N, C-alpha and C positions, 0 to 999 in steps of 0.2 A: 503494499499499500504506499502511495506518495502523498504528502500533504504539504501544501503550501500555507505558511503563516505570516500573514501581512507582508508578502513579497512585493517588492518593486523591482522594476527592471526597464532600461530605456534602450532603444535602438535607434542611434541617431537622434533624430527630433521626435520620434515616436515612443509614446509611453505604452510598453507592451504589457506590463502589470503595474498597477498602482495600488499598493496595500491590499493584494489579493489574498484572499482566504478560500483554498480550493482542496478538495479531497479527491483523489484518483483511486479507485478500487478496481480489483480483478474482476469483481462481480458485474461491474456496469462500465462499457466503453463511453468515452467522453469525447465530445466535439467542441472544439474552440472556434467561434465565429467572431468576425469583426477585426481581423487582423491583417495587414498589409502583407505582401510575400516577405519582406524583410522582418516584419514582426512575428510572422509564423515560424520563421527560422530561429529567431532569438528566443521566443517562447520555448520551443522544443529543446534548444541547447541549455537554457537554465533548468529546464525540468529533468533533462538527462544528467546534470552536473557538468557539462562541457563548459559553462560559464557559470560565475558566480553571481547571485542577484545584488542589486545595489543595496538593498535593505531586505530584512526579513529572514525567515528560517525556512528550510525544506527538511522534512522528516521522510525517512525511508523505514517502513515497518515500526513507527514510533519513535525512532532514534534520529537525532539530528545529523544530517549528512556534513561531514567535515570535508575540508578541501583535500582532493585526491582519493577520498573514500567515499562510497556510496551504499556502504552495508552489504556489499556483495551482489547488489542489483546488476543484471545484465540486460542491455537494450539493444533493439534492432531499430535501425532508422531506414525508413522507406521514404524516398523522394520521387520526383517524376521520371528518373532514369531507371528506376526498378533494379533489378539484379545485374551486376556488371557482366558483360559478355566475356566468354572465354571459350576455349577449345574443350573444356570439360562438359560432359553430358549432363542433362538435367538431373538424372538419377544420381550421379556421382556428387553433383552439387549439394542436392538434399542430404545425401549420407554424410557430406563433409561437415555439414552444419548441425547435424543431429546431436542432441545431448547424450542419447543411448544408441544403441544398435537398432537399425531398421532392417527388418527381413523383407523380403519380397512382397508379401501381403501388405504390411506397413506402408511400404513405399507406394505400392499401386493405390491404396486408400488415399494416402496424402496427396498424391497427384490427382486422382479424381475429386478430392475436396477442393482444390484450388483450381480445377478446370484445365489440367495438364495431363489428363488420361492419355495414353499413346504416345506421349512425348518424352517419356524417360530416356530414350537413347538419343534424342536430339541434342545437338551442340548448342550451348547457351549463345554462342555467337549467331546462330541462325534464327534465333527467337525473335519475334516482332515485339513492339513496346508492351502491348497488352499481356503478352506471354511472360515478359521479363518482369513485369508487375505481379503477375500470379506467382512466379517462381520466387519472387522477394517475400511474399506472404507466406509462401510454403516453407522457405528457410526459416523464418521467424517461428513458424509453428513447430518445425522439426527441432529447432534449437531450444525450444521451451524457455524462451526468454522471460525475464521478469517484467518487461515492458516493450510494447511494440508502438513506435512513434511514427506516424504517417505525416508527412509534410506536403499536404495538396499534391498528391501523387498522380491525379488522374487529368490534369489540364491539357496534356499534348494528345490524348486520345481522340479519335474521331468521335462524333456524337453517338452513332449506333453502339460503337464498341465501347464508350464510356458508360452508356446506359446499361449495357449487358454486364459490365464489371460492377457497376454500383448495385445492380439488382442481386449479385451473388455475395456481396461483400460481408454483409452481416452473417450469413450462413458459414462463410470461410472462417470467420474469426470466433464464431460461437464456441464457447467451452475452452478458450486457449488458456485460461488460468494465467493470464498476464494482464497488467495494466495496459489497456489500449488508448491511446490519445490521438485523435485525427485533428490537426491544424487545417481547417477546411478552406477552400477558396470560394465555395458557393454553398448556399443553403441546402440545396438538394443532396449534397454529400452528408449532411447531417441526418435528414430523413432516411437515407439509405442505410446509415450505421444504426441508428436508433441510439438506445442508452440514454445518456444525459447530454444536454447542450448547454454550453457557457458562453454567453454573449459579452464580449468585451468592447468598451468604447472609451478610447483614450487610456487604455489600460485598466479601467474599472470594470468590476464585475456588475454589469447592469441587470443580468437576470441568469438564473441557473436552475435547472430541474430537468425532469423527464422530458425528451425531446418532443413528443406528442404534445404535452402541456405547454411548453414554451412557444411552440408554433401556433397553437390554438389561442392561447392567451397571453400574448406579449404584454409585459407590465408597462410599457410607454412605447411612445412613437419610435425611439431609437431601436428598441428591440424589434418592433414591427418591420422596420426598413431592413434590419440585419437578417430577418428570416424570409423576406420576401424574394421569391424568384419566379420570373426574372426581374420584375419591378413591382413597386406598390402603387396602386391608384390612390390618390388623395384628393380632398376637397376641403378647403378651409371656408368656414362658415362662422357668422356671428348671430348668436341666438338671443331672442327676445320675444316673449309671449308666444312661444311656439312657433315662431317664424324664423327660418334660416335666411339671413342677408349674406350674399356673395360680395366679393372685391369690387365688382362692377356695379353694385347698388341693386341689382336683381334679387328677387326673393322666391323662396318656396316654402311650403309648410313642411315643418319637421317631420319625419316619417313617424307615424304612431307605432308603438311597440318597440322603440329603440331608445334605450336609456340614456339621456343626454343631460348636460348641465342646464338649468334654468335659463341662465343668462352667461353671456360672455363668448369669447372665441373658443371655437372646438375644430378639431380636424377629424373629418370622417376618412376611413381607409378601408380599401378592400383589395384582394388580389385579383389579377386578371383574369384567372379561371373561375372566379365566383361572378364575373359578368357575362350575361347571356342575352340572346335576341329573342328569347321566349320566356313567358312569366313562368317560373318554376312552381310556384305555390302562392298561397294567399298572403304570404309574408314578404313577398317580393316587392320591392320599390322600382317604379318606372321613372327613367330619365330620358328626355329627348336630347340626343347628341348629334352633332355635325362631324362627319367622317372627314379624317385628315391625312388619308393615305394608308400605306402598310409599311411594315418594318420587320425585318428579321431580327429576333433577339433570342439569344442563347439557342440557336439552331431551330427555332419555332417562327412560324409566320403569324404575325399580329395585325389587328387592324387599329390604327390610331384614330381616336375620336375626341372632339372637343366638347367640354361642358363648361360654360362660363370661361374662366382663364386657365381651366385644369386641361392636361392631356391625359387620357386615359388609354389603356391598352386592353383589347379584349381578343380572345382566340378567334382567329379570322373564321368568317362563316363559310368560306369555300366558294363564294359567289363574288362577282366583281362589285365593288362598291366605290363609285366615283367619288373623288374629293368634293366636299360640300354637301353631300346627301344627308338629310335628317333621317336618323333612324331611333327607334325605340329600343333601349336596353334595359335590363333588369337585373337587380342584385338582391339576393336573399337577405333579409335583415339578420338572420343568424350568423352571416358572414361579414357583416359591417362592423368594423372597429372604430370606436370613438375616443378621442383623446383631448384632454382639457387643455387650457392655455399653457400649463406647464409641462405639456406632453405626456401626463400620466393617463392610464386607461381609466375610462369612466364606466363604472359598473361591471367591470371585468372580474375575472378570477385569476389573478397572475400567479405565475409560480414564484418561488422563493427568489428574493432579491439579495444579491451579495453585498 
């Protein structure tokens, strides 16, 4: 078990951790969201003991880690390059990293688990990037490491291959009996791994808890933005007497059934996939929007739409929509998030904040 107590660390001008208190357990994989590429590397280096924190204490199995000692913990670091290519076969590479002897059946089971069935005799230099990443995970499992640290390893994969690997990730790592920490590049990586998600903003732990809970109930607007994939649709309104006033002076009645502040500024937010062109149920709210073209985001085709001064993204309907067309779009109230002037969730059920 790894524990950070009041740990602070900066990488250049970026605060990676600021008085962070976190516990990483072998029982639950952890995803870190909100860090830059440099911040992800720095965070994992501090966790691994390769760099010392600027302040605070790191404990390994309840004992303070001293410089040059980590209580016997052994780490595997997996980045976007995967396992280094060589002339050695996949089978020999797995055996070389194994903590104990692997017989033929064990080896075959491990290869199947990480998606390399039938590739044991292949030279690692002949593997593609997807296979090298799978091999790196297989080596971590074979080595029975104390911790598996993943530094946003999926960025260079093609979108279909990436989706396939992410879909298998949780199953590959299940039961690894290691502390698993993924410093993620995008929120969908957190959803793929599950476990718990930690959202960091300027090094501060904004929210931490079970991944499904964090995504369903972000505690504030910063957390909502961090968990949005590919973007978050927002609308700023000023409330008074049940009326929402927009920045351009136009108004509309506040949707009934949505808990909002009685007065003052409020941000409404929802994800693109929660916006549809047909009314889903009686709780759906209709907005009349004007189309503003199309855009590819994260490999998906979206329709851009204007409502007042906001630009929203909706899954493309699959039919041509010329710019300037007026369309009706609907969003289920159960999927609308509201944040007050301070950016805090209104009437939500947020996960634990750090």
